C-alpha positions in Angstrom: 0.0 0.0 0.0 2.7 2.5 -1.0 0.1 4.6 -2.8 -1.7 5.7 0.4 -1.3 9.2 1.7 0.0 9.8 5.2 -2.3 10.6 8.0 -1.5 14.3 8.1 -2.2 14.7 4.4 -5.6 13.0 4.9 -6.4 15.3 7.9 -5.3 18.3 5.8 -7.7 17.3 3.1 -10.5 17.0 5.6 -9.8 20.5 7.0 -9.8 21.9 3.4 -13.2 20.3 2.7 -14.7 21.5 5.9 -13.2 25.0 5.3 -14.8 25.1 1.8 -18.1 24.1 3.3 -17.8 26.9 5.9 -17.1 29.3 3.0 -20.2 28.1 1.2 -22.2 28.8 4.3 -20.8 32.3 4.5 -21.8 32.9 0.9 -25.3 31.6 1.5 -25.6 33.7 4.6 -24.6 36.7 2.5 -27.1 35.9 -0.2 -29.8 35.6 2.6 -28.8 39.1 3.7 -28.0 37.9 7.2 -24.2 37.9 6.9 -22.4 35.8 9.5 -18.7 36.6 9.4 -17.9 33.7 11.8 -18.3 31.3 8.8 -15.7 33.3 6.9 -13.2 33.3 9.8 -13.7 29.6 10.4 -13.3 28.9 6.6 -10.0 30.9 6.4 -8.7 29.2 9.5 -9.6 25.7 8.4 -8.3 26.2 4.8 -5.0 27.6 6.2 -4.6 24.6 8.5 -5.5 22.2 5.7 -3.1 23.8 3.3 -0.3 23.7 5.9 -0.9 20.0 6.5 -1.2 19.1 2.8 1.8 21.0 1.5 4.2 18.2 2.5 2.5 15.7 0.2 5.0 14.4 -2.3 4.3 14.7 -6.0 3.0 11.6 -7.7 5.4 9.7 -10.0 5.0 10.3 -13.7 2.4 8.1 -15.3 4.5 7.2 -18.3 1.8 8.1 -20.8 2.9 8.8 -24.3 6.4 7.5 -23.6 6.7 6.1 -27.1 5.9 9.5 -28.6 8.6 11.1 -26.4 11.1 8.4 -27.5 10.2 8.8 -31.2 10.1 12.6 -31.4 12.4 13.5 -28.6 11.7 15.5 -25.6 10.7 18.7 -27.4 10.6 20.4 -30.8 14.0 21.9 -30.4 16.3 21.4 -33.3 20.0 21.2 -33.0 21.6 24.6 -33.4 24.4 24.7 -36.0 27.6 26.3 -34.8 28.8 29.2 -36.9 32.0 28.7 -38.9 35.0 30.1 -37.1 36.8 30.6 -40.4 37.7 34.1 -41.1 37.2 35.4 -44.6 
């Protein structure tokens, strides 16, 4: 089970989702014209904590898609640059 995230990354994701939910509640309270800024403060706090906990997540390994295209055509469209002749005329 190498593919599983660590516990702190999972908890960070949880805080991000709860923070987004609190932000949605803030927007809905604003639409209802009974603005409750507590939702906004809680959302900012939870999103900040969630981001802090998730920032340590390692990047996933490359999927290897289109590897045969990269082998066939090279890594990019760069063409070899010809060196200018150093002969003086």
